C-alpha positions as CSV (number, residue, x, y, z in Angstrom):
1,M,30.8,18.2,-13.4
2,F,32.3,14.9,-14.2
3,H,31.0,12.9,-17.2
4,E,29.9,16.1,-19.0
5,N,29.4,14.2,-22.2
6,L,26.4,12.4,-20.7
7,K,24.6,15.6,-20.0
8,G,21.4,16.0,-22.1
9,R,21.3,12.3,-23.1
10,V,18.1,10.3,-22.6
11,A,18.1,7.2,-20.4
12,V,15.2,4.7,-20.2
13,V,15.2,2.7,-17.0
14,T,12.8,-0.3,-16.7
15,G,12.0,-1.4,-13.1
16,G,12.8,2.2,-12.2
17,G,10.5,2.2,-9.3
18,G,12.5,-0.5,-7.5
19,V,15.3,0.0,-5.0
20,L,18.4,-0.6,-7.2
21,C,17.0,0.8,-10.5
22,S,15.6,3.9,-8.9
23,G,19.2,4.5,-7.7
24,F,20.4,4.1,-11.3
25,A,17.8,6.7,-12.4
26,K,18.8,9.1,-9.8
27,D,22.5,8.6,-10.4
28,L,22.2,9.4,-14.1
29,A,19.9,12.3,-13.5
30,S,22.5,13.9,-11.2
31,L,24.8,13.9,-14.2
32,G,22.4,15.8,-16.3
33,V,20.8,12.8,-18.1
34,K,17.1,13.1,-18.9
35,V,15.6,9.9,-17.3
36,A,12.4,8.0,-18.2
37,V,11.5,6.0,-15.2
38,L,9.5,3.0,-16.4
39,D,7.7,0.6,-14.0
40,L,4.7,-1.7,-14.0
41,R,3.6,0.4,-11.0
42,E,3.3,3.9,-12.4
43,E,2.8,5.4,-8.9
44,A,6.2,4.0,-7.9
45,A,7.8,5.4,-11.0
46,Q,6.2,8.8,-10.3
47,I,7.7,8.9,-6.8
48,V,11.2,8.4,-8.2
49,A,10.6,11.0,-11.0
50,D,9.3,13.5,-8.5
51,E,12.5,13.0,-6.4
52,I,14.6,13.6,-9.4
53,I,12.8,16.7,-10.4
54,A,12.9,18.1,-6.9
55,A,16.7,17.7,-7.0
56,G,16.8,19.7,-10.1
57,G,16.9,16.9,-12.7
58,T,14.7,16.0,-15.6
59,A,12.5,12.9,-15.4
60,L,9.4,11.3,-16.8
61,A,7.4,8.6,-15.1
62,V,5.8,6.0,-17.4
63,G,3.7,3.0,-16.4
64,C,4.8,0.1,-18.6
65,N,4.6,-3.7,-18.8
66,V,7.8,-5.1,-20.2
67,L,6.0,-8.3,-21.2
68,E,3.6,-6.5,-23.6
69,A,4.9,-5.1,-26.8
70,E,2.0,-2.7,-27.1
71,S,2.7,-1.2,-23.7
72,L,6.3,-0.8,-24.5
73,E,5.6,0.9,-27.8
74,A,3.2,3.3,-26.0
75,A,5.9,4.1,-23.5
76,R,8.4,4.7,-26.3
77,E,6.1,7.1,-28.0
78,K,5.7,9.0,-24.8
79,V,9.4,9.1,-24.0
80,N,10.3,10.2,-27.5
81,A,7.7,13.0,-27.5
82,V,8.7,14.4,-24.1
83,L,12.4,13.6,-23.7
84,G,13.6,12.5,-27.1
85,T,14.9,9.2,-28.3
86,C,16.8,6.8,-26.1
87,D,20.6,6.9,-25.8
88,I,21.0,4.7,-22.7
89,L,18.7,1.7,-22.1
90,I,18.8,0.0,-18.7
91,N,16.9,-3.3,-18.6
92,G,16.3,-3.5,-14.9
93,A,12.8,-5.0,-14.7
94,G,13.0,-8.5,-13.2
95,G,12.3,-10.6,-10.2
96,N,11.5,-14.0,-8.7
97,S,8.4,-16.0,-7.8
98,P,7.7,-18.4,-4.9
99,L,6.4,-20.8,-7.5
100,G,9.9,-21.2,-8.8
101,T,11.5,-21.7,-5.4
102,T,12.2,-24.7,-3.3
103,T,11.7,-24.8,0.5
104,K,15.0,-26.5,1.3
105,E,18.5,-26.2,-0.1
106,T,18.9,-29.9,-0.9
107,L,16.6,-32.9,-1.5
108,E,16.5,-35.5,1.3
109,L,15.3,-39.1,1.0
110,K,12.6,-38.4,3.6
111,D,11.1,-35.7,1.4
112,M,10.2,-38.4,-1.1
113,A,9.0,-41.0,1.5
114,E,7.0,-38.7,3.8
115,K,7.1,-35.2,2.6
116,A,5.8,-32.6,5.0
117,D,2.9,-30.4,3.8
118,D,5.0,-27.2,4.1
119,V,8.0,-28.6,2.1
120,K,8.3,-27.9,-1.6
121,T,10.9,-29.9,-3.5
122,F,12.3,-29.8,-7.0
123,F,9.5,-32.1,-8.1
124,D,6.9,-29.6,-6.8
125,L,8.1,-26.6,-8.8
126,D,5.3,-25.1,-10.8
127,A,5.9,-24.8,-14.6
128,K,3.8,-21.6,-14.7
129,G,6.0,-20.1,-12.0
130,I,9.2,-21.0,-13.8
131,S,7.8,-19.5,-17.0
132,F,6.8,-16.3,-15.2
133,V,10.4,-15.8,-13.9
134,F,12.0,-16.5,-17.2
135,N,9.5,-14.2,-19.0
136,L,9.9,-11.4,-16.6
137,N,13.7,-11.4,-16.6
138,F,14.7,-12.6,-20.1
139,L,11.7,-11.9,-22.3
140,G,11.2,-8.6,-20.6
141,T,14.7,-7.6,-21.5
142,L,14.4,-8.9,-25.1
143,L,11.1,-7.1,-25.8
144,T,12.2,-3.8,-24.2
145,T,15.4,-3.9,-26.3
146,Q,13.5,-4.6,-29.5
147,C,11.3,-1.6,-28.8
148,F,13.8,1.1,-27.7
149,A,17.0,-0.1,-29.6
150,K,15.3,0.8,-32.9
151,D,16.0,4.4,-32.1
152,M,19.5,3.7,-30.9
153,V,20.8,2.0,-34.1
154,G,23.4,4.3,-35.8
155,K,23.4,6.8,-32.9
156,E,26.8,7.8,-31.5
157,N,27.6,6.4,-28.1
158,A,24.4,4.4,-27.6
159,T,24.6,1.9,-24.9
160,I,22.5,-0.9,-23.3
161,L,23.0,-2.0,-19.7
162,N,21.3,-5.2,-18.6
163,V,20.9,-6.3,-14.9
164,S,22.2,-9.8,-14.3
165,S,23.1,-11.2,-10.9
166,M,25.9,-13.0,-9.1
167,N,23.5,-16.0,-9.4
168,S,24.5,-16.1,-13.1
169,F,28.0,-17.1,-12.0
170,K,27.0,-19.5,-9.2
171,P,23.4,-20.6,-8.8
172,L,22.0,-20.1,-5.3
173,T,20.1,-22.9,-3.6
174,K,16.3,-22.7,-3.4
175,I,15.9,-20.3,-6.4
176,P,16.6,-22.4,-9.6
177,A,14.3,-20.4,-11.9
178,Y,15.8,-17.0,-10.9
179,S,19.4,-18.2,-11.1
180,A,18.9,-19.8,-14.5
181,A,17.0,-16.7,-15.8
182,K,19.9,-14.4,-14.8
183,A,22.4,-16.8,-16.4
184,A,20.3,-16.3,-19.6
185,I,20.6,-12.5,-19.2
186,S,24.4,-12.8,-19.0
187,N,24.5,-15.0,-22.1
188,F,22.1,-12.7,-23.9
189,T,24.2,-9.7,-23.0
190,Q,27.2,-11.2,-24.8
191,W,25.0,-12.2,-27.8
192,M,23.6,-8.6,-28.2
193,A,27.1,-7.1,-27.8
194,V,28.2,-9.0,-30.9
195,H,24.9,-8.5,-32.8
196,F,24.8,-4.7,-32.3
197,A,28.6,-4.0,-32.6
198,D,28.4,-2.9,-36.3
199,V,25.6,-0.4,-35.6
200,G,27.3,1.4,-32.7
201,I,25.6,0.0,-29.7
202,R,27.6,-1.2,-26.8
203,V,25.9,-3.8,-24.5
204,N,27.1,-4.8,-21.0
205,A,25.6,-5.9,-17.8
206,I,26.0,-5.4,-14.1
207,A,25.7,-8.4,-11.8
208,P,24.8,-7.2,-8.3
209,G,25.5,-9.4,-5.3
210,F,23.7,-9.3,-2.0
211,F,22.4,-5.8,-1.2
212,S,20.9,-4.7,2.1
213,T,17.9,-2.4,1.7
214,I,14.8,-1.5,3.7
215,Q,12.7,-3.9,1.6
216,N,14.7,-7.0,2.3
217,A,15.8,-6.3,5.9
218,K,13.5,-8.9,7.3
219,L,15.0,-11.6,5.1
220,L,18.6,-10.7,6.0
221,Y,18.2,-9.9,9.8
222,N,16.5,-11.4,12.8
223,E,14.4,-9.1,15.0
224,D,17.3,-8.6,17.3
225,G,19.5,-7.3,14.4
226,S,21.5,-10.5,14.1
227,L,22.0,-12.2,10.8
228,T,19.6,-15.0,9.8
229,E,21.1,-18.4,9.1
230,R,21.1,-17.8,5.3
231,S,22.5,-14.3,5.7
232,N,25.4,-15.6,7.8
233,K,26.2,-18.0,5.0
234,I,26.3,-15.0,2.6
235,I,28.6,-13.0,4.7
236,T,30.9,-15.9,5.4
237,H,31.3,-16.4,1.6
238,T,31.7,-12.7,0.9
239,P,35.4,-11.7,1.1
240,M,34.5,-8.1,1.9
241,R,32.4,-9.3,4.8
242,R,29.4,-7.0,4.3
243,F,26.3,-6.5,2.2
244,G,26.2,-4.0,-0.6
245,V,24.3,-0.8,-0.6
246,P,22.8,0.9,-3.7
247,A,25.6,3.5,-3.8
248,D,28.0,0.6,-4.4
249,L,26.6,0.3,-7.9
250,T,27.1,3.9,-9.0
251,G,30.7,3.6,-10.2
252,A,29.9,0.5,-12.3
253,L,26.8,2.2,-13.8
254,V,28.5,5.4,-14.8
255,F,31.7,3.6,-16.0
256,L,29.7,1.4,-18.4
257,C,27.5,4.3,-19.6
258,D,30.3,6.7,-20.3
259,E,32.2,5.9,-23.5
260,E,35.1,8.1,-22.4
261,Y,35.7,5.4,-19.7
262,S,34.4,2.3,-21.4
263,G,34.3,3.0,-25.1
264,F,36.1,-0.3,-25.9
265,V,34.1,-2.3,-23.4
266,T,31.2,-4.4,-24.7
267,G,29.9,-7.9,-23.8
268,V,31.0,-7.6,-20.2
269,V,29.1,-8.9,-17.2
270,L,30.6,-6.9,-14.2
271,P,30.1,-8.5,-10.8
272,V,29.5,-6.0,-8.0
273,D,29.3,-8.4,-5.1
274,G,32.1,-7.9,-2.6
275,G,33.9,-10.9,-4.1
276,F,31.1,-13.5,-3.6
277,S,31.4,-14.9,-7.1
278,A,35.1,-15.3,-6.8
279,Y,35.2,-17.2,-3.5
280,S,35.2,-21.0,-3.5
281,G,34.4,-21.3,0.3
282,V,37.8,-22.6,1.2
């Protein structure tokens, strides 16, 4: 088995019931890592844990709210009692809100003069929605790290992996709150890499680009299977001319978790986006 040194370690994956983070959990479990699958929806976490166990791995499902310190501490106590203390922390919980999203890509003069009822401009963005997005992505990462990193200080080969986004390199239209929150994650990753360097914890991030999954198929494709207008823009600006699939993240995940491959790598935000963040459009 490759990455033998990872075998027997404990990984905590927040947002583990989701598409990409469930893939992280399964990938690590296949290498012999004991995985705690944390998710706000415990039933979703349990499905992933059951799949890991059925495949011969070790997993524990834990319902957890990353915005509540008490919930995180309860999760930590359960993980420590069943699997042991954390070696690999993956901060994957995050997301967006319609309240932090504009209807159109750009503001037009007519939107100010006679705005249609179904149009939401920059001036209509909801402060509570913006706050929710920032809290879920940034504060959820901070609180989770405060909780689990206590057990990682001074450990050999401890590592934290945050989930940023290609939005952190180039903000996307319509989603200012999510883009800014992911930019904060990238910055925070660098900050933590410096802060934890003397106690032996490496901190890096993966920045996924546009990934095609069952969950977002209706957003990416029309009913006839053709690309939507927005999806066509994405592919046009992706040098590799395709969407990513969860398996495209496996190499980056394992590389950043395994000190034999990345022992001198910390503070890095690694784009896995088919070149989207590198392309200027011309």
